[in-house]
N, C-alpha and C positions, 0 to 999 in steps of 0.2 A: 303568386298565381296571377296570370294575366287577367285584366279586367275585360269582360265581354260586354259590349254595348248591346242595347235592346234590339237594334236592327240585326246585329250579327247573330244573336240568340234566336231571333225569329226565323232568319234564313236557315240556320242549322236545323231547327225544328221542322221547317218545311221540307228540307232535303231528306231528313230522316223519315218523315211521313211518306214522301214520294217513293223512296227506296222500299219502304215496307209494303206499299200498295203495288209497286211495279213488279217486284220479284215474288212470284208464287213458288213457295218451297216445294210444292208438289209437281211443279213443271221445270224447275231449275235444273234438275238432274238430266233432262233431255238435251240441254245445250251442248254438253261435251260430245255426245254422240253426233248431233247434227253438224257441229263445227268440224269434227274429224272426218265424217263422211264427205263433206264438201271438199276438204283438202284431198282426200283420196280420189274422189271422182274427177276433180279438176286435174290433178297431177298425172293420173293414168288414163285420162280420156275415156272413162267408162261410158259405153253406149247401150248397155243392156243390164237389167237387174233381174235375176231369178229370185222371186219373193216366195220362198218355200215355207209353208205354214203361215199363210197370209191372214188367217182369222177373218176379220171384217174390213181389212184394208188400211189399218192404221199406219203401217210402215210405208206403204205406197203413197198415202196422202202426206205423210211427213216428208218424204223425198220431194214431192212436188212443191209443197208449201214452205218448207223450212230450209231444204237443201238447195232448191232451185234446179233440180234435175229434170231434164225434158226428154230423155231418151226412152227406149222401150222398158216396160215393166211387165214381166210375165208372172202373174200370181197363181199359186197353187194352194187350194184349200179343199180338203175332202169332206168336211162337215157340211151336209146339204143346206142346213139353215144359214150357216155363215157364208157359204158360197153364194147363196141367193142375195144376201145383203151386199156382198162384195161386187157381184155383177151390177147391181143397182148403182153403186158408187162409181164404178168404172165406165158406166154407159156413155158418158159424154167425152171420154178421153180416148182418142183414136190410137194412142200408143200404150195402152194398158189393156192387157188381155187376162182373162180369168179361166182357169181350168179346174174343174171339180175332180181333182186327182190328188192322191198322196204320193209324194216322192219318197221312195223307199230304197232298200238294197236289192230289190228284185222286181221284175215286171210280173203283172198278174192281178191278184186281188188279195185283200187282207181284211181282218176284222179291226175296226176302229172304235176306240172308246170315246164316246161323247160324254163329257163331264158336266156337272151341274153349272159350273161357270165355263163357258165355251172356250175361253182362252187356255184352259188346261187340257183340252181334248188332245188325244194322242194315240198313236199306234202302240205305245207302251202302257203297261198297267201302272196305276198310281201306287205310291208307297208313302206311309206316314212314319216310317222307321226313324228318320232323322228329326222330323218336326211335325207337330200336329196343327201348325198355324193355319194350314189350308185344308184341314180335314173335311170340312163341309163342302167347299168349292171344288176340290180335286177328288170328287167321288163320281163313279160311273153312273150316269143316268140311263144310258142305253148303249147298245153295241150295234153298229151298222157295218155292212160289207162295202168296201170302197175299192175302186180301181187304183192300181199302183204302177208307177213307172220308176225306173232307175234314173239317176241324174243323166247318165249317158244317153238313155232313150229320149228324155226331154230335150237335151241339148241338140241331138241330131235332128229331131223332128222340127224343132223351132227354127233351126238354121235353114231348113228347106223352105220355110214360110217367110222368114224375115231376114233382113240384111243387118247383121251386127258382127263385130269382131273382138270386142273387149268387154266381155260380160263380168259381172260381179255377182257373187253368190251370197244371199242372205238366208239363213236357216233359223227357224224358231219352231221346232217340231216337238218340243216338250220331251226331252230325253232321247231323241232319235237322231240327232244331227250327225254324230260320228258314224252311225250305221250307213247313212247316205253316202258319206265320203268313202267309206270302205267298200261300198257296193259299186263305185265308179272311180277307181283309182286313176285311170287315164284321163277321163273326162274332167275331173276336178282340176287338173293341172292346166286346163284351158281357160280357167277363170283368173282374172288379174288379182282378185282378192276375195275374201270371204268374211262374213260376220256370223258368229255362232253364239248361242246361249250356253253358258257354262254353269254346271250344277256345283254349288258349294255345299248346300244341303240336298240330300237325295230325295226328290219328289216323285221319282218313277223307279220301278223295280229294277230295270236294266240300264238306268242312266249311268254314264261314265263320270268319274270324279274329274273335276276341272283340270287338275294337273295332268292326268292321263290324256284328257281330250286335247290339250295344247300340244303335248308330245306327239299325239297321233297326227294332228294337222301339220306339225313341223316335219314329220316323216313323209307326208304327202307333198312337201315342197313349199310350205308357207312360213313366213316370218311374222312374229307378233308386232303389230303396229300400235295398238292401244287396248286398254280395258275401258269399257264405258258402261255406266249403270243403265239398266233397262226398266227400272221402276223407281219410285220415290223412296224405297227402302223400308226395312222392318227393324229399325234400331232396337237393341244394339247388335242384332245378328245380321250377317250377310247371308242371304239365301241363294242368290244367283247373280251373275253379271254377264255382260257380253264381251266377247273379244272381237277385234277387227284385225285381220291379218292380210298381208300382201304377199304375192308369189315371190319366192326368194330370189329368183333370177332378175327381178325388177328392182331389188333393193341394192343400193350402192354399198 
């Protein structure tokens, strides 16, 4: 066995301590998402992001601070309380707009379930059939009526207001992502790529299984680019993950 001198041992201990303090296990999962988004945005010159299911602006702030994205962000959040927080966070960003609207598969209005933990709020009803891990958080606190637009309506209206040509679609609607795509089959093909939350365990009554969801996105003209974690995990079980996909005609 090689002899380690005192100075070498001390250096190794310092490095081990530095690594332990530097890497936060609860944040490390986000690095893959941020790195991959930067590659996609740079490669395909993304100039606009539709942030659907924006909650309190976490995704938009991540794009600004971690990805270095400087283009338009259009955030959609139907929960009135979260939309108010979102507007406050976006107030000093001239290229970040907030709409208190739910993107859906039809224009009009719909009942929206506000959950005890707001990030679980959804047009879909909660389900504890697969896991009771989130039984307390993913429980309806109140029901509100919200305005709804299809993706097609949102795209056409915003194009009249702003100048963009290479939009990216991010969806985090708690079990409703596929419905949005199905409701606007032509409009979705105008996006260079998409990011969607995939259900491995069913947290919502009408949520689509992750394998079926990927097949549906492929049918609408997208190719899988990456799976990225969207939380620090619930070991040993995988509950959900995100997929990042790119429009198939842009892939070599």
